[in-house]
N, C-alpha and C positions, 0 to 999 in steps of 0.2 A: 771672135765678131766683132766688126767697123763701128769707130764712136767719132761721133762726127761735136766740134763745137757749137754752147750754143750759149745766146742769152737775152733775157724775158729786159725787156728797153719800156719807161714812161713817157710819154711821149706828150710836149702842150708843157712839162710842167718839172717844177723842180723837185715837191713830192710825192713821191713813193706814194702809192697806188690811185694816186687820182691820176688826173690826162688819161689817154690812150696804150694803150697797155697795147707793143708789137713782139713778132718772136725777130730774133737776131740773129746770121750762120756768117763770122762773117769770113770761111775762110768754103763759101759757098763751089770751086770751082771746079770741083774732082766728084761732084750729085750728076745726079739720073734726075728726068722731070720730075721722075713713077717717086725717085724716093725724100726728090722735095715736095712736090705734097702731102706723101709720106711726113713728113716731116711739118710739116701743117697744120696736119691735122692732127697729130698728135700733142703742138701746142697750143692746139685750138683755142688763139688764138684770132683776133678783129682776118689781119695779117701777119705773112712773114716772113720780111726780106734775106734773102741771099745773096751778099755778095761774090763778085766775080769779076773774071778777068774784063778787059772789055773784049771787043769782037772788029769795036772799028776804031781805027788812028786818030781818033780826034776826038777821043771819047779816053777818060781817067782809068774810069771800071766802069763797073757795068753793075745794075739792083735790077730781082727777078722778085716778085711778091707772090708772092698765094695764103690763101683763106683758107678757110678746113675744106671748103673744097672744090676752088680753080684757079686758077689764074688769074690774072687784072693785070692794067696795063698798067697803071701807072700806083702807087699809094705817097701819101703828103705822110703819114707819123709816122710808114716805115722809114719813111728815104730822113725823115730829124735821127728816131731810131739807132738806122744802122752809121752815120756819116754822124754822131754822138761819138758812138760805141769805136766807132775807128777812131778820133779823136785822143780820147779820154784812152787808149790804149798804146797813142801813138802813130798807128798804121798810116798810109801814103803820106808819108814824110813828120808827120806831124808833132815835132816833138817837141816843140816851145810854141809861147802862146806868140801870137800874133796873124793876122786876119790870111786864109788860103784857100782861091780860090780853083773848083775843079769843074771838069765836061764828063756827065754824066749821059749811061749809056740805055734806053727804056725802052718801052713799046712805042716808048710814045715819043718818040725822039731824042734824043741831043741834048739835056735840057740843064741849066748855071747848076749853081750849089756857088754855095761864099762860110764860110763857117769861121770863127772868131775865136781865143781862144784868152782866155783873162782872167788874172787869177783866178785860175784854175775850175771856172765856170766857163764853158761853151755854149754857143749861138750860134743858131746853122737858121741860114733862107737859102731855095729853096723853086728855081725858075719853071713856073708851071705856064703853057701854052694858052694860049686867052684861048676858050669856049665862042661856038657858034650855038647862037641862041634864036630859038622859034617860039612866037604865044602860042600857050596852050593855054589858055582860057576854056576853053571850051570841057579844060577834063574834070573843071572847078565840077559838078553837077557829081560826078565818080567821086570825086574826093574828098565827098558828104560824109559817102558808103563808108571808104578807107578809111580816113579818119577820126568819123567819130566828130565830123562838127558839124554846127548850126552857117548855112549860109552867112550871118552878119557873121561871124566869125575872121574874116576874110578880110587881107586887107587888100581894098579896093583903087587905094594910089599909089601901091602895086603890082606892073602885072606877072601873071603866071609864064614862064617861061622852063622853055626845054631844052637842054642840052641831051649828052647820055645822060644828065641825072636833070632831074623837074624840080623847078624849085619853086618854089608855097609858098607867100606870104600870112601873118596871118596881127593881128592886132594889138593883142595883148601876149604879157609876158604868160597871163596867170594858162594861157588856152593855152602853149606851147608844152609846157611843163604837168598840164593834164593828159594830154594825149595818151589812149592808149589801143593802136592798134590792131585790128585784126593781120596778123603779119599773115596765112594763109591766101586771105584777099589783097592781099599788097602785092603778093608775090606775084598773081595772077593776077592782079593788071597794070608791072613793072612789065612783067615778062610780053601781055599781051599789046605793046606800045614798046618792046625796045628801048628799056632803061634799063640804065644800072644803080641808082636810084635818088631815092626821093627827099627833096631839103625841107624843112621845115621851121619858115627862120624869122623873126618881131628886134624892127626898131625898140623898141622895149625892154634893159639891159641888168643885170648882177649890178657890174661894176656900173659907175660914174664914167671912166675917162672908155668902157666899153663905145661901137659903134652898131652891133647887131649881137644878136647871138640865135644859138639856132640850133636842134636835134636830122639825126643823117637817117636814114633807116634802107637799108639794101636787103630784104630778107631774098632773095635769087640770087644772091652770091651767098648765101651762108651768113647773113653775116643781120638778126633781128634792128638790133641797131649800133648802129658806131659811136662810142665818146666826144672823138671828136675827132673830120674828120676834114683833114689837110685837103685836099683837092676842089671839093663841095667851094673853099676861102675866094675862087677863082674864081665860081661865077655868082656867088657874089661880091664880091669886089667890081665887075664891069658892070652889076643888077641893081647895085647901089649908087657907081657913080651916073647909070640912068635915069634913075628918078630925082636927083640929088639928092642921095648925101649924106655923099664926099666931099670936101671942105679940100681944093685942090691947088698949090702953093706951087709952083718955077716946074708944071709939072708935072707934082707925085701931089700921093696923101698916103702916108701910112697909120693906119690906125689896128686900134686889139678890137679879136674877137672872142667871143665865152660861145662854148659850146659844153655841154658831157653835166652840168650842174644833174639836171633832171637826177641825171640815174651817179649820181654821188659820186661821180668820179670829171672834176672840176679842173676845166682845161682852156687856155688862152693862147691864139694864136695872132700874132704877128703880121700880120699883110700888107702889102704895100703894090699900091699899083699907078702905074706909070701914063704918064696922058698927049697927047701932042699934035695942034691943031682939033681939041676937043673931040677926040675917043682914045679910048685903053688901047698901048700898046706895049706893056708888060704888063705881065705882074709876080710876087715873087709872097711866098708866106712859111714865114717859120714860127722858131720856140728852142724851144730849153727840152733839155732830153733829162733819165733819170736810171740805173740801169740796178737796176731789181734782185738781178738772183742769174747766176751765170753757170755755168756748169760742161755737160758732158753728155749727151744724147745714143746709145744705140740702136747703129739702121739694121733693117729686116733685111736678114740675108737674101 
């Protein structure tokens, strides 16, 4: 019976059993899509990353991401986990300390990834596409029901916006921590509006050095709550900038974001926003990771 090598990596942390766990299959080139989905279902983590040879001559490698139920076009934390896994093994010629740059082929396009190895610490920064937003204030009454909040708990100085995610600001950190959604209701709400997830956030934070704290829900994608969501922070960066919460110096702002504390999976994300002529033109997210488990999985015949 065939076997495949797998890893379990906690992303956006250096402490095992915190941050966001991801599955990583370092050598996924021989797998069928059915086998990838089966492995992701068995791993039963929010996403599993399959590292593959590129199909584009412009890329250095390709990653596909699967939740336990479906393939998704992009996953930030599993990308961090995947490159951490490659770097610690010396893959892609990352055998020595230094900075390495790659072009990653994804279903969302070819995206830049920077990996730095320094005295045993591996740091990854991952370029994301900037989202296009629409205002979604008309969702507020539905969100009272979906999130079990009162109208007074929403932050009215920041608009509710949507891309393929819905971004919902609240005033207080304790409100964010106390949210107990009805996930079936939320899944129906998201599906009916063609949304892939719901990010609730506040500018009250746990750490003094942070700018924003968020929680992310995607029950219609098989993920009731994602501990630390890399991809949502592209949208958060743009929304915070447009609402006047970021201090731009020399055309860029680098800040720390928080997620996962409410469910015991503390994670910290580094976010870098580039601005030209008062308009966001680029965003990167990144952080560290730690491998907590590795081994082999039997494949189904």
